N, C-alpha and C positions, 0 to 999 in steps of 0.2 A: 443555601442548600448543603445539605448535609452529604459528606461523600458517602457515593454508594461502595457496598461491601460487599461482595456474595460470600457469607460468612460458612453457610453451609459447604463450599468447594475447596477451601483453605485446605483443609486436610487431604485432601485429592489431588493437590497439585502435585507435579512430577517435571525434575526438572533434569534436560539433556546434560549429557558431558559427564556421564557418572557411571557408565559401564555401559557394554552390550545390550542390546535389548532384543527380545525376542516375539515377533508380531504373529497373530493368524488374522489373516481375512477372509471372510465369510460373507453368506446373505443374496441379495440381489437389485441389480441397478435401476429396478425401474422401467425396463424394456422387456417385455416378453416375446419379442420377435427377433429380441440379436443373439447368435452363436457367433463365438470367432475368440481371438486372444486379445486381448487388453495388457497396455505396458503401465507399467507404475514406476514413472519417472520425478524423479528428484529433482523440485524447479531450482531452488536454487543452486545444487551442484551441478543443474543441466549435464542429467545422465542418467539413463535405463539404470532402474533397483532389481525390476524384476518383472515377471507377466502373470497375467490370472487366467485362466480358463473360465469362460460364461458361456451356459447352453441355455436357452432361452431363457435370458435374463437370470439367472441364477449361476453367483460364483462357485465352482469348484474349489471347498475349501485351501488356501494356500498360507505356508508357513516359512517364515524367513529370519535372516538378523541383520540387523542395523549397528553401525558403531552409538547411534543418539537418533531422536525422534526425527524423521523428517517430514518437510510439507511435499505431497506427489500431487503428482496430475495421472486421473485415471486417463485413457485413450486408448484406441481401439489403432492394433499396431496394422493394418489395411485401409487404404480408403476405400469410403463407404459412397455407393452412388444413392443419391439424395434427391428425391422429388421436390424440385422448385416449383412449381406451379404443372397445368396442364401439358406443357407445352416442354418446358425446358428442363433436363437432368443433368446434377452437376457432381462431379466426385469431389469428397473433402472427406477430411478424418473427424472420425465421430469421439469428442470430447465430453467427458461427462462430466468433470471439477476435480476440487480437491481432495484428499483425503490424507488428514496428518495420523502418521503411522508412529506408534509407539507400544510398550510393550504390554502384553494382554492382545484380547482378542478382538479385535478392529468388526463391529456388523454393520454393513453397510444396508441401507433399507428405502433405496432408491432416491429419487430427487425431491427436492422442495426450492424454495425460490433462490435459496443461496446454493444453490447445486445438488452433489451428493451430498445426504443425510447418514452420519455415523452417530453410532452407538457401542457402550459395553467399556469404554476405556475414559482415565480421568479426563484426558482433553477433551474425546467427546461430548461429557457432559459439560466441560467448561464453552463448547461451542454452543451449544444448546441453552443454555443460557445468556451470553450474549448475546445473542442473534436473539433471543426474546426479548433482553431486555431492551433493546435498540428499537424492538417493534412495539414494545409501550411506551416508551418516549414518544418516539412518532406518533401515535395514535393518540398519546393525551395533547401533546403538542402541533403547534403548528411548525410544519419543516423548517420552516426558513426564520422563527422566530428565535430572541434574547435565549430565553428560556429553554428551548429546543437546544437551542447551541451549548448551553453551559450543562445542561444535563449530561447532554452527549459527552462532552470535555472530558466529564468527572469519569465516567464510565471506562471511556478508551483509555485516561491516563491511570486509571485503577489496575485495567486487566492487562496493559501494555507494563507497568510497573512489575506486576505480582508476576509475570513470563519475560522479565529483563533477560535472565539465561536462558531462552528457549526459542525457536523458531515460529512459536505462536507468537510472541510477543512481537517479531521481526515482521511476521504477516500484516498482524493489526496496524502496528505501527506506517506500513509500509501503504496498504489498500483505506485503512479507514481514516490512522491519521492527517493524512494527505488533505481530508475534508473538512476536518473539524475540530482538528488543533491549529494554535495561530503558531506562529513560527518559532516564537522563543521555548513554549512549550512542546513540540517536535523535536525542537535541538536539544530540548535538555534531556528527551526519550532516549534521543540518538545516541547522544555522548553515553548515557548507562547503556544502552546495548552494544555499543562498541567494544567499552570495556569489558560489557561482561560475556563478549563473544568472539574476543579477537582473535583466537585460536581460528573458530569455527569461518568467520567471515575474511580471515585472509585466505582459508582454501575456497572459497565461491568468489572467483574474479565477477560474473554476473551481477551477484547480489552487492558485493563492495562497489562496483562501479555504479548503479542502480540509489544503492544510500547515500555514497557521497555527492552525484550530481542532484539528488534532492537539499542534499546537506550546503554547498553550496548556494543552491539557488534560494533558500532560508536564510543564509547569511547574509545572504545581500538586499534582501527584503526587509531585515531586519538594520541596514545597514542605512535603507534609504528614506528619506523623509517622510513623518507620520502623516496618514490618510485619513484620519477619523473627522465626524464632525465636528467643526470649529476651527479645524484645518486650512490653510489655504493652499490652493491647489496645485499639484504639481503639474511640470509641464512633462510632456513629451512633443519627439517629432520620427516622424513618420516620411519615408519616400518611396513614392508608388507613382510611375507611367511619365518619370522623368519631374516630378515635383513632390516639394518635400512640405508637410500639411504639419501644425503646431496645435498642442489643444488652446493657446495662448491664445491663435487665433482670434477664438470665440470670446475669450474670457476677459473680465473687467473692462467691459463695454458698455457700459449703466445697464445692463440686461440679467435676469435669471437666466441660467444655461441649464436646463434639462439634459443630462450626458445618458443616453442608452448604450449599455453596453452589449452586444446581440451575435446574430452568427447565422446565415442563411440557412443553415440546416439543422437549426435549433426550435423545435416545433412550439416550445411554451414564449420563445421570444416572437416568433411570428405570430403567436395569440395573441400578444400585448400590444401590438403595433400600432393596430387599429386606433388603441386608447390614445396611445402616444400621438397618432398623426389629430384627433380629434381636439385633445387639449391643446396640440402646437397652435391649428386653426381659429379657436377659442380664445385664446390669449395672446397670440405672437403678437397681435397689433400694440396690447397694453406692455410688453417689456419684456415676453418667453420666447428665448432661442431653445431650438433642441437640436441637440448633434448625437449624430450616430458613430459609436463607434464598433467596428466591424474585427469582431477577435474570431483569433483560428479559424480562419475560413480563406477561402482562395477566392481572391478581389475579381477573378470573373463570377463566380459564386456568388460573391453577394450583388456585383451588379443586375445581375440577370433577377437576382428576387427585390429589389429596390425597384426596376422597373416592372415589374408584376404586380407588388404593391401598391405602386404607385407612391411611395413615401419621397414627400415634399422636402423634408428637410435636410441640410448641408451630413455627409459624410466624410468620416476617418476611413481609408481604406487600408488593406492589410497592416493591421498593427501585430497580427500574428499575440506571441504573449507580452509584449512592450506594456500594453496599458493593462492587461489584467495586472501583470506582476505586481505593477508600480500601484497599483490601488487594491492589492491586496484581494484579488476577485479570486474565486474559486469555482466558482458555478455562474451559468449566466441563463436568462436574464439577469440583469443588475441594472441600476438603477441612481443615478450622484447628481443632485439638485446643487448648484451653486451659485448664491446670492452673487449680485452687482458687482461687489468687489472681488471676487474669485472665493470665498469663504464657501466651506461646504456645508452647508444648510443639512440637508438629510440623507439616508443611504438606504436603497432598497425599497423606495416609494412604486408602489404598483397598482394597478385598478384605483378600487375606491378609494385609497389611504394617499393615492395621485390629485388625484383631484379633488381631496378635501384639503392638502396642502396648497396647490395652485389657486384654489378659491378663496382660502384665509388671504392668501399673499396680495392676490387682484381685486379682496373685495367683492365677491361674488357672493 
C-alpha cells in the first residue's frame, strides 16, 4: 500500500520552538445554555495559560501570547451541577476538550465526535484532515482487520513524523499510537520526538514521565518472546487467593486450547462469551479446552460475571496487564487458539470465524 501523504497540507505545517506566537480564540462552544468563565490549561505543562469568558455559549474573543504551540484543555473554572437522572444531582467540572493553540485566529465551532471542533489555523486543518482520514479507513475496512491496521499505521506514522517537533506529534503518538503502532514503530517515533523536543520535554515532568513509562513498557515487549501465529505459547503465572495459576497448566496436554482474554466491564467481551460457551459445549468431548483470562479487572467483579453468565470453563483470575503485555494485546475481547503442542494456530477469531475454524479442526 502506498504511503498516505496529505500533500495539500504540507505547506501549511508550522513547527513550534520558532519564536513567540500570538493567538486569538473566538467562536462558540456548542452549549447555548452555558455562561461562565473557562480555563485554558496546558495539558503537558500542567498549568493554567488563560481564562475565557463565555456568554450563552459564545466565546468573548480573547487574545494572548505563548512561547510555542500548546495543547490545552478548555474547562469550566467552577463546579457545575449536572442532572444525572430524575433523582440524583452531582457537582462536576465541565470539561469540553482539547484546543491546539498556535499563531493566528482559532475559531471554535462547537463539539463533534472528537471533542471541540476548531478551524482557522494550519494545525486546525491538519486535525480535521487526520480525523477524516481515520474515519474513512474505519468505514472502508473492518475495524480490526489487517488491512485497517496497516492503513491506520501508515497514516499515524506519516503524521507523527511530519509533526515530530511539535506537541501535535506528541499528542498523536501518545493517544493514537498506543492503539495502532507496534512496539518497534512506537519506539522509533518516540526516539525522534525525544530528540526533536528535548528542551520542551525537559520542562514538562508530567509528559516526560508518561513517555518514559510507555517507552519502558514497549522496550520490555520487544525483549519478550514472539507471540505470533506459529510461535510456541509463552507461559505466565498469576497469584490469587493464595493459589498460583499458570497458562502452562492447560497447555501441551493433547488438547486444542482456546484462550479468551476478557473483562467483566467489557460489553463486547460479554457479547462474545455465549458463542464461546456454545463452542466449548460442542467440542469439549472432541479435544477442545477453553480458558478465560480475566484482564484489567477486579477478581471479585470477574467472579460475579462468571456466576451471572454461568461460564463453565476454567479461568485465570487477576492477570491485570501481565497476560496482555506478554501477548501484545491492546484491546479486548481477544482470542488465541493453540494447537495440542502449544503452538499458536490463530489469533482474533470471533463469531463465525471461530466456529468455522473449530469445525475445520474437528471435522464438522
